[in-house]
C-alpha positions in Angstrom: 33.6 6.0 11.8 33.2 2.7 13.7 34.2 -0.6 12.3 31.7 -2.0 9.8 29.3 -4.8 10.8 28.6 -7.2 7.9 25.4 -9.0 6.9 24.3 -11.1 3.9 21.4 -8.7 3.3 20.5 -5.3 4.7 16.9 -3.9 4.4 16.7 -0.2 4.6 13.2 0.9 5.8 11.0 -1.0 8.4 7.5 -0.1 7.2 4.9 -2.7 6.2 7.0 -3.8 3.2 10.5 -3.7 4.5 9.7 -5.5 7.8 7.8 -8.3 5.9 10.8 -8.7 3.6 13.3 -8.8 6.4 11.3 -11.4 8.3 10.9 -13.6 5.2 14.6 -13.4 4.3 15.6 -14.4 7.8 13.3 -17.5 7.6 15.3 -18.5 4.6 18.5 -18.5 6.6 20.2 -15.3 5.4 21.9 -13.1 8.0 19.7 -10.0 7.8 19.9 -6.5 9.2 16.9 -4.2 9.2 17.6 -0.5 9.4 14.8 1.7 10.6 14.9 5.4 11.7 12.1 5.0 14.3 12.5 3.5 17.7 11.2 -0.1 18.0 9.1 0.8 21.1 7.1 3.2 18.9 6.5 0.5 16.3 5.3 -2.2 18.6 3.1 -0.1 20.9 -0.5 -1.4 20.9 -3.1 1.2 19.9 -5.8 2.3 22.3 -9.3 1.0 21.8 -11.2 2.9 19.2 -14.3 4.6 20.5 -14.2 7.7 18.3 -13.0 8.7 14.9 -9.9 10.2 16.4 -8.8 6.8 17.7 -8.2 5.2 14.3 -5.0 5.7 12.3 -5.7 7.7 9.2 -3.5 5.5 7.1 -5.1 2.2 6.1 -4.5 -0.4 3.5 -6.9 -2.7 1.5 -5.0 -6.0 1.9 -5.8 -8.3 -1.0 -6.2 -12.1 -0.6 -2.8 -12.6 -2.3 -1.1 -10.3 0.2 -3.0 -12.0 3.1 -1.6 -15.3 2.0 2.0 -13.9 2.1 1.4 -12.5 5.6 -0.1 -15.9 6.6 3.1 -17.6 5.3 5.2 -15.2 7.4 3.1 -16.3 10.4 1.8 -12.8 11.3 -1.8 -12.7 9.9 -3.4 -14.1 13.0 -1.7 -11.4 15.1 -2.8 -8.7 12.6 -6.4 -9.9 12.7 -6.4 -10.1 16.5 -6.4 -6.3 16.3 -8.7 -4.0 14.5 -9.5 -5.1 11.0 -12.5 -5.2 8.7 -13.0 -7.7 5.8 -15.3 -6.5 3.1 -17.6 -8.7 1.1 -18.7 -6.3 -1.6 -17.4 -3.3 -3.5 -19.7 -0.8 -5.2 -18.2 1.6 -7.8 -20.2 4.2 -9.7 -20.0 7.2 -11.9 -21.2 10.3 -10.0 -21.8 12.1 -13.2 -23.9 9.4 -14.9 -25.8 6.2 -14.3 -23.1 3.5 -14.6 -22.6 1.3 -11.5 -20.8 -2.0 -10.8 -21.0 -4.2 -7.7 -18.4 -6.9 -7.0 -19.4 -9.6 -4.6 -17.1 -12.1 -2.8 -19.9 -14.7 -2.9 -19.7 -14.8 -6.7 -16.0 -15.8 -6.4 -16.7 -18.4 -3.6 -14.5 -16.2 -1.4 -15.0 -15.1 2.2 -14.0 -11.5 1.4 -12.7 -9.4 -1.4 -10.0 -8.0 0.9 -9.4 -6.6 4.4 -9.1 -3.0 5.5 -6.4 -2.7 8.2 -4.7 0.3 9.8 -1.1 0.4 8.7 0.3 0.5 12.2 -1.5 -2.8 13.0 0.4 -4.5 10.3 3.7 -3.0 11.3 3.1 -3.9 15.0 2.5 -7.6 14.2 5.5 -7.7 11.9 7.8 -6.2 14.5 6.5 -8.5 17.2 7.5 -11.4 14.9 10.9 -9.8 14.1 11.7 -9.7 17.9 11.5 -13.5 17.9 13.5 -13.9 14.7 17.2 -13.8 13.8 16.9 -10.4 12.2 19.2 -7.8 13.8 17.1 -4.6 14.1 19.1 -1.4 13.9 16.4 1.1 15.0 16.5 4.8 15.8 19.3 5.2 13.2 18.6 7.0 9.9 20.7 6.2 6.9 23.0 9.1 6.0 24.8 7.7 3.0 25.5 4.6 1.0 28.3 3.4 -1.4 29.7 0.2 -2.9 33.5 0.2 -2.7 33.9 -3.5 -3.6 31.7 -6.6 -3.5 29.8 -5.2 -0.5 27.4 -2.3 -0.3 27.9 0.0 2.7 25.4 2.1 4.6 26.4 5.0 6.8 24.1 5.6 9.8 23.6 8.5 12.1 26.1 8.5 14.9 28.9 7.2 12.7 27.9 3.6 12.6 28.7 1.7 9.4 27.1 -1.5 8.2 27.6 -3.5 5.0 26.1 -6.4 3.1 26.4 -8.2 -0.2 22.9 -6.8 -1.0 21.1 -3.7 0.3 17.4 -3.5 -0.4 15.7 -0.1 -0.4 12.3 -0.1 1.2 12.5 3.5 2.3 9.4 4.9 0.6 8.4 7.0 -2.3 11.1 9.6 -1.7 13.7 6.9 -1.3 17.1 8.5 -0.5 18.7 5.1 -1.2 17.3 5.2 -4.8 18.7 8.7 -5.2 22.2 7.9 -3.8 22.5 4.8 -5.9 21.5 6.9 -9.0 18.5 4.9 -10.2 16.4 7.4 -12.2 12.6 7.6 -12.2 9.9 8.4 -14.7 7.3 10.5 -12.8 4.6 13.1 -13.2 2.4 15.2 -10.9 -1.3 14.6 -11.1 -2.1 18.1 -9.8 -4.3 16.4 -7.2 -4.3 15.9 -3.5 -5.6 13.0 -1.5 -7.6 13.9 1.6 -7.6 11.1 4.2 -9.6 10.9 7.4 -11.8 8.7 9.5 -15.6 9.3 9.6 -18.6 8.0 11.5 -21.8 7.5 9.5 -25.4 7.2 10.7 -25.8 4.0 8.7 -23.7 0.8 8.7 -21.1 0.5 5.9 -22.5 -3.0 5.3 -19.0 -4.4 5.0 -18.8 -2.8 1.6 -16.0 -0.7 0.0 -17.6 2.3 -1.7 -16.1 4.3 -4.5 -17.7 7.2 -6.5 -15.9 8.7 -9.4 -16.3 12.4 -10.4 -14.7 14.7 -12.9 -12.4 16.1 -10.2 -11.4 12.8 -8.7 -12.6 9.6 -6.9 -13.9 9.3 -3.3 -13.6 6.0 -1.4 -15.3 5.0 1.8 -13.4 2.0 3.2 -15.1 0.1 6.0 -13.7 -0.1 9.5 -14.6 -1.9 12.7 -13.7 -1.1 16.3 -13.1 -3.6 19.0 -16.8 -3.9 19.9 -17.8 -4.5 16.2 -19.3 -1.1 15.5 -19.8 -0.9 11.8 -20.4 2.8 11.4 -16.8 3.8 10.9 -15.0 4.3 7.6 -11.7 5.5 6.3 -12.0 8.0 3.5 -9.6 8.7 0.6 -10.9 11.7 -1.4 -8.7 12.5 -4.4 -9.4 15.9 -5.8 -7.8 18.5 -8.1 -5.4 20.6 -6.0 -7.6 23.7 -5.9 -10.7 21.8 -4.9 -8.7 19.8 -2.3 -7.5 23.0 -0.7 -11.1 24.4 -0.6 -12.2 21.2 1.2 -9.4 21.3 3.6 -10.2 24.8 4.6 -13.8 23.9 5.6 -14.7 23.3 9.2 -15.7 19.8 10.2 -19.4 20.4 9.9 -19.2 21.9 6.4 -16.8 19.2 5.3 -19.2 16.5 6.6 -22.0 18.0 4.5 -19.7 18.0 1.4 -18.9 14.4 2.1 -22.5 13.3 2.4 -23.3 15.0 -1.0 -20.2 13.5 -2.7 -21.1 9.9 -1.6 -24.7 10.6 -2.4 -25.8 9.8 1.2 -25.2 6.1 0.6 -24.3 5.8 4.3 -26.7 8.4 5.6 -25.3 11.4 7.4 -21.6 11.9 8.3 -21.8 12.3 12.1 -18.2 12.9 12.9 -14.9 13.5 11.1 -11.4 13.1 12.5 -8.5 15.3 11.8 -7.9 15.5 8.0 -4.6 15.1 6.2 -3.9 15.9 2.6 -0.9 14.8 0.5 0.0 15.5 -3.2 -0.4 12.7 -5.7 2.5 11.8 -7.9 3.0 8.8 -10.0 6.6 7.6 -10.0 8.3 4.5 -11.4 12.0 3.7 -11.3 13.4 2.9 -14.7 15.4 0.1 -13.1 14.8 -1.6 -9.7 18.3 -2.9 -9.4 21.9 -1.8 -9.5 25.1 -3.8 -8.5 24.5 -4.8 -4.9 21.2 -2.9 -4.6 17.5 -3.5 -5.2 14.3 -1.4 -4.7 11.0 -2.7 -3.3 7.6 -1.2 -2.8 7.1 2.6 -2.9 10.8 3.1 -3.4 10.4 1.5 -6.8 6.9 2.7 -7.7 4.0 4.8 -6.5 0.5 4.7 -7.9 -2.7 6.7 -7.8 -4.7 5.5 -4.7 -8.0 5.2 -6.7 -7.8 1.4 -6.6 -6.0 1.0 -3.2 -3.3 -1.3 -4.8 -0.2 0.4 -3.5 0.5 -1.9 -0.6 -0.5 -5.0 -2.6 2.0 -4.1 -5.4 4.7 -3.8 -2.7 3.8 -7.2 -1.2 3.9 -8.6 -4.8 7.5 -7.3 -4.9 8.3 -9.0 -1.6 6.9 -12.3 -2.7 8.9 -12.3 -6.0 12.2 -11.2 -4.4 11.8 -13.8 -1.6 11.3 -16.5 -4.2 14.3 -15.5 -6.2 16.6 -15.2 -3.2 15.4 -18.5 -1.9 16.5 -20.1 -5.2 19.8 -18.3 -5.0 20.5 -19.6 -1.5 19.6 -23.2 -2.5 22.0 -22.8 -5.4 24.8 -21.4 -3.3 24.7 -18.0 -5.0 25.3 -14.6 -3.5 22.1 -12.6 -2.9 23.6 -9.8 -5.0 24.1 -12.2 -8.0 23.2 -10.2 -11.1 21.1 -12.8 -12.7 19.1 -13.3 -9.5 18.3 -9.6 -9.3 17.5 -9.4 -13.0 14.9 -12.1 -12.7 13.3 -10.2 -9.8 13.2 -7.1 -12.0 11.7 -8.8 -15.0 9.0 -10.4 -12.9 7.9 -7.2 -11.2 8.4 -4.4 -13.7 5.8 -5.6 -16.2 3.1 -6.3 -13.6 3.6 -3.0 -11.9 3.6 -1.0 -15.1 0.4 -2.8 -16.2 -1.4 -1.8 -13.0 0.0 1.8 -13.2 -1.2 2.1 -16.8 -4.6 0.8 -15.9 -5.0 3.3 -13.0 -3.9 6.1 -15.3 -6.5 5.0 -17.9 -9.2 5.0 -15.3 -8.3 8.4 -14.1 -8.3 9.8 -17.6 -11.6 8.1 -18.5 -13.5 9.5 -15.5 -11.8 12.9 -15.8 -13.4 13.7 -19.1 -16.8 15.4 -19.5 -17.4 15.0 -23.3 -20.9 13.5 -23.9 -19.7 10.6 -26.0 -17.1 9.7 -23.3 -19.7 9.9 -20.5 -22.1 7.7 -22.5 -19.4 5.2 -23.3 -18.2 4.8 -19.7 -21.6 4.6 -18.2 -22.9 2.1 -20.9 -19.7 0.1 -20.4 -20.1 0.0 -16.6 -23.7 -1.2 -16.9 -22.7 -3.8 -19.5 -19.8 -5.1 -17.4 -22.0 -5.4 -14.3 -24.2 -7.8 -16.2 -21.3 -10.0 -17.4 -20.6 -12.1 -14.4 -17.6 -14.1 -15.7 -15.8 -11.0 -17.0 -16.6 -8.9 -13.9 -15.4 -11.8 -11.7 -12.2 -12.1 -13.6 -11.4 -8.4 -12.9 -12.2 -8.9 -9.2 -10.0 -12.0 -9.1 -7.1 -10.2 -10.6 -7.5 -7.3 -8.1 -7.5 -9.9 -5.3 -4.4 -11.5 -6.6 -6.2 -14.7 -7.5 -6.2 -16.7 -10.7 -9.7 -16.6 -12.3 
């Protein structure tokens, strides 16, 4: 093995969360290394213009106002929004098996938008462009093959025999985090027995800058608005979570038959579905690390928690982790403490575990509520939705919480 290169902090995983964290830590003056298995040229490559559904990336995120503020502070929001993005002013949620419906409106909150739908690669591209101008050392094209903590530094072993070390290693390597497994941080998890189907569609009617979500007994369907470079507002990203057997049936359909099923499932709110991109399906599993920290290690984002996509809060929870850890490590630097200081990491864990667990419990509650067909339950949820839609202050408080604002 080659001689180890040492840093203050190593971030393992250069996706939307890890790259933002590395950039923020570098701005604080830490010596930071970012380890990413993909080549940097792949990550900064500008996408082709989107003229058809096939030109959009299937993976998108609904970035909340709070997450937007973090990206603004990192100086990358202007670059992100110079590319394809779509702010949405309203959100309509309804029960497909009843009469309950709620509409959230940014105007009622004196906000310009409830959030912004952005292709994930657009966020990563902007972050890596900023990283290229920062003091972060990018170690790209090198997967992590092992980690250990022989003393007061944590060591990462990389492909090709390279070894790097740091006082603190932060795992941002996704839901199936190998770092979490190597460090021995156990998780509490369960399978939903559902799959999420994702694709891009073109509809005959405008999406009206609205995020649409219809609940059914077998799972929710979301239509998230997209815009191409010319401002065409007939594109949407769909996330259709269905019980595994139903998801497999839908994936087996040809595009025309799938489009018909989609039209029926969304109750033709956007007219006909004129085109569907290649579809992808992935199993849904809720996962939460019992601890986010160990001596010399911390977990952030999906490495620490994954959540059902029905509310689109996965990326925002990850950016909440980034914000909290940046704040705690900034205080540590000002106090002259090591980034691996136990009390510093414990404060980060306390701040984030409760909030993440609350959101995860709420999403599980929604899933259970809309997955039951008993008449009293159906009456209760539909009556409750109609009642809530008429209670402006309460409804707006819920919207403000989802946006990451204080209501």
